[in-house]
C-alpha positions in Angstrom: 112.0 102.7 -64.0 110.3 99.8 -66.4 112.7 101.1 -68.9 115.9 100.7 -67.0 115.3 97.3 -65.5 116.1 95.2 -68.1 119.9 96.6 -68.5 120.0 95.1 -65.1 119.5 91.4 -66.0 121.3 90.1 -68.9 122.6 92.5 -71.5 122.8 89.9 -74.1 119.2 89.7 -74.0 119.1 93.4 -74.4 122.0 94.9 -76.7 122.6 93.5 -80.0 125.8 91.6 -79.8 128.6 93.5 -80.6 127.1 96.8 -78.5 126.9 94.0 -75.5 130.6 93.0 -75.8 132.1 96.5 -75.7 129.9 97.1 -72.7 130.8 94.2 -71.2 134.4 94.2 -72.1 134.7 98.1 -71.0 132.4 97.1 -67.3 134.5 94.3 -66.8 137.6 97.0 -67.1 136.0 99.2 -64.7 135.3 95.8 -61.8 139.4 95.0 -62.1 140.0 98.6 -61.9 138.5 99.2 -58.4 139.6 96.2 -56.9 143.2 97.0 -58.2 143.2 100.3 -56.9 143.0 99.5 -53.4 145.5 96.3 -53.7 147.9 98.8 -54.8 147.0 101.8 -52.4 148.0 99.1 -50.0 151.2 98.2 -52.1 150.0 94.4 -52.1 151.4 91.9 -55.3 148.5 92.2 -57.5 147.9 95.6 -58.6 145.7 97.8 -60.6 147.2 96.4 -64.0 147.4 92.8 -62.4 143.6 92.1 -61.5 142.4 94.6 -64.6 143.7 91.8 -66.9 142.4 89.2 -64.7 139.1 90.2 -65.0 138.7 91.4 -68.4 140.6 87.9 -69.5 137.8 85.7 -67.4 135.1 87.9 -69.0 136.9 87.8 -72.7 136.9 83.3 -72.3 133.1 83.7 -71.0 132.3 85.9 -74.1 134.4 83.5 -76.5 132.6 80.5 -74.8 128.8 82.2 -75.4 129.4 83.2 -79.2 131.5 79.7 -79.9 129.2 77.6 -78.9 126.3 79.2 -80.6 122.5 78.8 -79.8 122.5 74.7 -79.6 125.8 74.4 -77.7 127.3 74.3 -73.8 127.9 78.1 -73.4 129.9 77.5 -70.2 132.6 74.7 -71.8 135.1 77.5 -72.5 134.1 79.7 -69.1 134.2 77.0 -66.6 138.1 76.5 -67.4 138.5 79.7 -65.9 137.7 78.7 -62.5 140.7 76.2 -62.1 142.9 78.1 -64.2 143.4 81.3 -62.5 143.9 79.1 -59.5 147.7 78.9 -60.6 147.8 83.0 -60.7 146.1 82.7 -57.3 148.1 79.3 -55.9 151.6 82.0 -57.0 150.7 84.9 -54.5 150.8 82.5 -51.5 154.0 82.1 -49.8 155.5 81.3 -46.7 157.5 84.3 -44.9 158.8 84.5 -41.6 157.1 81.5 -40.0 153.2 82.7 -41.3 151.9 82.2 -44.5 151.4 85.7 -46.6 149.6 86.2 -49.8 145.6 84.3 -48.7 144.1 87.6 -49.3 145.4 88.4 -52.6 144.8 84.5 -54.0 141.1 85.2 -52.8 141.0 88.3 -54.5 142.2 87.0 -57.8 139.9 83.9 -57.6 137.3 86.9 -56.7 138.1 89.2 -59.5 138.3 86.6 -61.8 134.3 84.8 -60.9 133.3 88.9 -61.6 135.2 88.9 -64.7 133.0 85.4 -65.5 129.4 86.8 -64.4 130.2 89.5 -66.3 130.9 88.3 -69.5 127.6 86.2 -69.2 125.7 89.6 -69.4 125.2 90.4 -66.3 127.1 93.4 -65.7 125.1 95.4 -62.9 125.8 92.3 -60.5 129.4 92.3 -61.6 129.8 96.2 -60.6 127.4 95.7 -57.3 129.5 92.7 -56.3 133.1 94.8 -56.8 131.6 97.8 -54.5 131.1 94.6 -52.1 134.6 93.1 -52.9 136.0 97.0 -52.0 134.1 97.1 -49.0 135.7 94.0 -47.7 139.1 94.9 -48.5 138.4 98.2 -46.8 137.5 97.2 -43.9 140.0 94.7 -43.2 142.2 96.8 -41.3 139.5 98.0 -39.0 138.3 94.2 -38.5 141.9 93.3 -37.9 141.9 95.6 -34.8 138.6 94.7 -33.2 139.8 91.2 -33.1 143.1 91.3 -32.6 143.5 94.1 -31.1 145.2 98.0 -31.6 149.4 97.8 -32.3 151.1 98.5 -29.1 154.5 99.9 -29.9 158.3 99.8 -28.3 161.3 101.3 -29.4 164.7 99.3 -30.9 167.6 100.8 -31.4 170.8 99.0 -34.0 174.2 100.0 -34.1 176.0 98.7 -37.5 178.8 99.6 -39.3 177.3 101.5 -41.9 179.8 100.0 -44.5 180.1 103.2 -46.8 176.1 103.5 -46.6 175.0 100.0 -47.5 174.4 98.6 -44.4 171.4 101.6 -43.8 170.2 100.5 -47.3 169.4 96.9 -46.2 167.9 98.7 -43.4 165.6 100.7 -45.0 164.5 97.5 -47.3 163.1 95.9 -44.2 161.6 99.1 -42.9 160.0 99.1 -46.7 158.5 95.6 -46.3 156.9 96.2 -42.7 155.7 99.4 -43.5 157.4 101.5 -40.6 156.5 104.9 -42.1 159.5 107.2 -41.9 158.5 109.1 -39.0 158.8 106.4 -37.0 162.4 105.7 -37.7 165.8 108.2 -37.5 169.5 107.9 -37.7 172.4 108.9 -35.8 176.1 108.2 -35.3 177.7 107.0 -32.1 181.5 107.2 -33.0 182.4 105.1 -36.1 179.5 102.8 -36.2 175.3 104.4 -37.1 172.6 104.3 -35.1 169.1 103.8 -36.3 166.3 103.8 -33.7 163.0 102.6 -34.7 159.4 102.0 -33.1 157.5 99.1 -33.7 154.9 97.0 -32.8 155.8 94.2 -30.1 151.8 93.2 -29.6 151.3 91.1 -32.9 153.6 88.4 -34.2 153.9 89.3 -37.7 154.6 93.1 -37.1 157.3 92.1 -34.1 159.1 90.0 -36.7 160.9 92.8 -37.6 163.4 91.9 -35.1 164.5 88.6 -36.0 165.3 90.8 -40.2 167.2 93.2 -38.2 169.4 90.3 -36.1 170.3 89.6 -39.6 171.7 92.8 -41.2 175.6 92.4 -42.2 177.6 94.2 -40.0 175.4 94.8 -36.8 177.0 95.4 -33.5 174.4 95.8 -31.4 170.7 95.5 -30.8 168.9 97.2 -28.0 165.3 96.9 -27.6 163.0 98.7 -24.8 161.2 96.6 -22.5 157.1 96.3 -23.5 155.3 98.0 -20.2 153.8 95.3 -18.9 149.6 95.7 -18.9 147.4 95.4 -15.9 144.1 94.7 -15.5 143.4 98.6 -14.5 145.0 99.4 -17.9 142.8 97.3 -20.2 139.1 98.0 -18.8 138.1 94.4 -20.9 140.1 92.6 -17.8 138.3 94.5 -15.3 
């Protein structure tokens, strides 16, 4: 264990410069790829390639700062600019959409990955990998935390009647379904005279999920929207309210 312990600290003090640089860059790429894979699996704007490049770029800036400064100068002068510079990338991922702010988690993830890249570039590859595992765990448990705090989704069905417009209307509707991540098993279509009918199962409980109705209402060629009234929950249905 005593032989391994030094490698868990600053690798710049343990390995030759060129070896340390290679190990740190590869470790940085692994950190960015792990976080990016989780984001890409959830179909978020910043995926594996983006976050890997951000992490590796932060590491390269930090390494350049250490190498250029030399022994007596400030090693953090270039690396310090990463903190403010990466803010532009994070801000670009945050937008106002459907009356709510989206992209805050993506912006925070970009900022955190850049911080991990700076830490790895400073020589602490083991710490960077450990923090990466923590970030991935937090992002993975995000959905579970939302269900605990906000409650589980409660579903209703709505029926859209629209002019098919040679298949164009369905394509527009499918785009909305993809944006709200409605699985294929939760919608179906059939013809009703000259109109096409789409039946969709959606969550009526959460505001961000219920917003799909507003997008449906703006579909060109829409004739009618029929929505089942959500069943009213009583105290007997919810043990927490007893």
